[in-house]
C-alpha positions in Angstrom: 363.3 -27.5 -73.8 361.4 -30.8 -74.3 358.6 -29.4 -72.3 357.2 -27.3 -75.1 353.6 -27.8 -76.1 352.7 -26.9 -79.7 349.0 -27.5 -79.3 348.2 -25.2 -76.4 348.1 -21.6 -77.4 346.4 -19.9 -74.4 348.2 -18.4 -71.4 346.8 -18.3 -67.9 347.0 -15.0 -66.0 347.1 -15.8 -62.3 345.9 -12.2 -61.5 346.2 -9.8 -58.7 343.3 -10.8 -56.4 343.2 -13.7 -54.0 340.1 -15.8 -53.9 338.8 -14.5 -50.6 336.9 -11.6 -49.0 340.1 -9.6 -49.2 340.3 -10.3 -52.9 336.7 -9.0 -53.4 337.5 -5.9 -51.4 340.6 -5.3 -53.5 338.6 -5.9 -56.7 335.9 -3.3 -55.7 338.7 -0.8 -54.9 340.5 -1.3 -58.2 337.3 -1.0 -60.2 336.5 2.2 -58.3 340.0 3.6 -59.0 339.6 2.6 -62.6 336.3 4.5 -63.0 337.8 7.5 -61.3 340.7 7.4 -63.7 338.3 7.3 -66.7 336.2 10.2 -65.4 339.2 12.3 -64.4 341.2 11.9 -67.6 338.3 12.3 -69.9 337.3 15.4 -67.9 340.8 16.9 -68.2 340.9 16.2 -72.0 337.5 17.8 -72.5 338.3 20.8 -70.2 341.5 21.5 -72.1 339.6 21.3 -75.4 336.6 23.5 -74.4 338.4 26.3 -72.6 340.5 28.5 -74.9 342.6 29.8 -72.0 344.1 26.4 -71.7 345.2 26.2 -75.3 348.8 26.4 -74.4 351.7 24.0 -74.9 351.8 22.9 -71.3 348.1 21.9 -71.3 348.3 20.4 -74.8 351.0 18.1 -73.4 348.8 17.5 -70.3 345.9 16.4 -72.6 348.2 13.9 -74.3 349.2 12.6 -70.9 345.6 12.1 -70.0 345.0 10.3 -73.3 347.9 8.0 -72.7 346.7 7.2 -69.1 343.2 6.4 -70.4 344.7 3.9 -72.9 347.2 2.7 -70.3 344.7 1.7 -67.5 342.2 0.4 -70.1 344.7 -2.1 -71.5 345.0 -4.0 -68.3 342.3 -3.4 -65.7 339.2 -4.5 -67.7 340.7 -7.9 -68.5 341.8 -8.3 -64.9 338.2 -7.5 -63.7 336.7 -9.8 -66.3 339.0 -12.7 -65.2 338.0 -12.2 -61.6 334.3 -12.0 -62.1 333.9 -14.9 -64.5 336.9 -17.0 -63.3 338.3 -17.2 -66.8 342.0 -16.4 -66.5 343.0 -17.6 -70.0 344.2 -15.3 -72.7 345.3 -16.3 -76.3 348.7 -15.6 -77.5 347.4 -13.0 -79.9 345.4 -11.3 -77.1 348.6 -11.4 -75.0 350.5 -9.8 -77.8 347.9 -7.0 -78.3 347.8 -6.2 -74.6 351.6 -6.2 -74.4 351.8 -4.0 -77.5 349.5 -1.3 -76.1 351.0 -1.5 -72.6 354.5 -1.0 -73.9 353.5 1.7 -76.3 351.9 3.7 -73.5 354.7 3.0 -71.1 357.4 4.2 -73.5 355.4 7.1 -74.9 354.5 8.4 -71.4 358.1 8.2 -70.2 359.2 10.5 -73.1 356.1 12.8 -72.7 356.9 13.4 -69.1 360.4 14.4 -70.1 358.9 16.8 -72.7 356.7 18.3 -70.0 359.8 18.8 -67.8 361.5 20.6 -70.7 358.5 22.8 -71.2 358.5 23.9 -67.6 362.4 24.3 -67.7 362.1 26.7 -70.6 359.1 28.5 -69.2 360.8 29.3 -65.9 364.5 29.6 -67.0 364.0 31.3 -70.4 360.6 33.0 -70.2 361.4 35.5 -72.9 362.4 32.7 -75.3 359.4 30.4 -74.4 357.3 31.1 -77.5 360.2 30.4 -79.8 361.6 27.3 -78.0 358.2 25.8 -77.3 356.3 26.7 -80.4 353.2 24.8 -81.7 355.5 23.0 -84.1 357.9 21.9 -81.4 355.0 20.8 -79.2 353.5 18.6 -81.9 357.0 17.1 -82.7 357.5 16.2 -79.1 354.1 14.5 -78.8 354.3 12.7 -82.2 357.9 11.6 -81.4 356.8 10.2 -78.1 354.0 8.1 -79.7 356.0 7.0 -82.6 359.1 5.9 -80.6 357.0 4.2 -78.0 355.2 2.3 -80.8 358.4 1.2 -82.5 359.9 0.0 -79.3 356.7 -1.8 -78.4 356.5 -3.5 -81.8 360.0 -4.9 -81.4 359.4 -6.4 -78.0 355.9 -7.7 -78.9 357.3 -9.4 -82.1 359.8 -11.2 -80.0 357.5 -12.6 -77.4 355.1 -13.8 -80.1 357.9 -15.6 -81.9 359.5 -17.6 -79.1 358.4 -21.1 -78.0 356.7 -21.5 -74.6 356.7 -24.5 -72.2 353.6 -26.5 -71.2 353.4 -24.5 -68.0 351.8 -21.4 -69.5 350.9 -19.7 -66.2 351.9 -16.0 -66.2 352.2 -15.0 -62.5 351.0 -11.5 -63.1 347.6 -9.6 -63.9 348.7 -8.7 -67.4 351.0 -10.0 -70.1 354.3 -8.5 -68.9 357.1 -9.5 -71.4 359.7 -9.9 -68.6 357.3 -12.3 -66.7 356.6 -14.2 -69.9 360.4 -14.9 -70.3 360.2 -17.1 -67.2 358.0 -19.7 -69.1 359.9 -19.5 -72.4 361.5 -22.6 -73.7 364.5 -20.9 -75.1 367.5 -19.0 -74.0 366.4 -15.3 -73.6 369.7 -13.9 -72.2 370.4 -11.6 -75.2 366.8 -10.4 -75.2 366.9 -9.4 -71.6 369.8 -7.1 -72.4 367.5 -5.3 -75.0 364.8 -5.0 -72.2 367.6 -3.3 -70.0 368.5 -1.0 -73.0 364.8 0.0 -73.6 364.3 0.7 -69.9 367.4 2.9 -69.9 366.4 4.8 -73.1 362.7 5.3 -72.3 362.8 5.6 -68.5 366.2 6.1 -67.0 367.6 8.7 -69.4 364.4 10.8 -69.4 364.3 10.6 -65.6 367.9 11.9 -65.5 367.0 14.7 -67.9 364.0 15.6 -65.7 366.2 15.7 -62.6 368.7 17.9 -64.4 366.0 20.3 -65.7 364.3 20.6 -62.4 367.7 21.2 -60.7 368.1 24.2 -63.0 364.5 25.2 -62.4 364.9 25.3 -58.7 368.1 27.3 -59.0 366.3 29.8 -61.2 363.3 30.0 -58.8 365.6 30.6 -55.9 367.0 33.6 -57.6 363.5 35.1 -58.4 362.7 38.5 -56.9 359.0 37.9 -57.0 357.5 35.9 -54.1 354.3 35.2 -56.2 356.5 34.0 -59.1 358.4 31.7 -56.8 355.2 30.3 -55.3 353.7 29.6 -58.7 356.9 28.0 -60.0 357.3 25.8 -56.9 353.6 24.7 -57.2 354.0 23.7 -60.9 357.4 21.9 -60.3 356.1 20.0 -57.3 353.1 18.9 -59.2 355.1 17.5 -62.1 357.7 15.9 -59.7 355.0 14.1 -57.9 353.7 12.6 -61.1 357.3 11.7 -62.2 358.0 10.0 -58.8 354.9 7.8 -58.9 355.6 6.8 -62.5 359.4 6.4 -62.9 360.5 5.0 -59.5 358.6 1.8 -59.4 358.9 1.3 -63.2 362.8 1.7 -63.2 363.1 -0.4 -60.0 361.1 -3.2 -61.5 362.8 -3.4 -65.0 366.3 -2.6 -64.2 366.7 -5.4 -61.7 368.1 -8.8 -62.7 365.4 -11.4 -63.0 366.8 -13.5 -60.1 366.2 -10.5 -57.7 362.5 -10.1 -58.6 359.5 -11.7 -57.0 356.0 -12.0 -58.4 354.3 -10.4 -55.5 356.7 -7.4 -55.5 356.3 -7.0 -59.3 352.5 -7.0 -58.9 352.5 -4.4 -56.1 354.9 -2.1 -58.0 352.8 -2.5 -61.2 349.7 -1.2 -59.3 351.6 2.1 -58.9 352.6 2.8 -62.5 349.6 1.1 -64.1 346.6 1.9 -61.8 347.5 4.6 -59.3 349.4 7.0 -61.6 346.5 7.3 -64.2 344.0 8.3 -61.4 346.4 10.7 -59.6 347.5 12.7 -62.7 344.2 14.5 -63.2 343.7 15.0 -59.5 347.1 16.5 -58.9 347.0 18.7 -61.9 343.5 20.0 -61.2 343.8 20.5 -57.4 347.3 22.1 -57.6 346.6 24.3 -60.6 344.6 27.5 -60.4 344.3 27.8 -64.2 342.6 24.4 -64.4 340.3 25.1 -61.4 339.3 28.5 -63.1 338.7 26.8 -66.4 336.5 24.2 -64.7 334.4 26.9 -63.2 334.0 28.7 -66.5 333.1 25.5 -68.4 330.7 24.5 -65.6 329.0 27.9 -65.7 328.7 27.7 -69.5 327.0 24.3 -69.7 324.9 24.6 -66.5 321.2 25.0 -67.3 320.8 27.4 -64.3 323.3 29.8 -65.9 321.8 29.8 -69.4 
């Protein structure tokens, strides 16, 4: 407690890359993945906007997922790349708070949005005749705005806390971004009660949606098994497997990280798991949805033909 320094306000992000050739290789790889994520998600948003055949609730939700992923990866990777290139690992407490706010907002909102997408597929496959009623434009907008608002409120509460507690002289954050749970390790105050709120938030925004998704897809698989149409079963399996792939890459490492007690976590393991839900998921989402979805591939061909000078 007496190790608290009131004059120093900057934190030090120890980063992801070691200072070696391996570190340089990892840096180039991460930057390449980051650029792929930007191009892929921007392309997905534009494609859904430009092609009228994709103006459906499923693709409206998908466009929001791409928007969240763009913000998600842009919150952490540019700062991490800057720190590595210019050997400047410091970040102000305000900068740390801003980064933490956007990261937590996107994390919570995406967790809820993925659950909304699972509900959309559940209704489409199990109650196709009621789809236009249960998943109306109004319902779709409510699910999206609800995800953003609830994610923002949760993030605001956590960010306010980490900006208000005192920190010790050792302000080194052993991570590549301002993760609130890692920041607790350098706090000069008892954070036991707050750690329960982190557990609660993880349960509400990740674990419960994941259970809901598992339940909905259990019902979906049962309904698909009973289908008479082989083509219908194939299409349903393709859609479900696509979403389940995204869900697995996002929820599994996130839940495993934040539901474990602090004494069971290691910095190296936290960083590796964070790479999955912060860096890999945003680049995989547009790839998975485009390569596994005939409607998206068809829309891409139509839009390409429309804007290609040779086709004018």
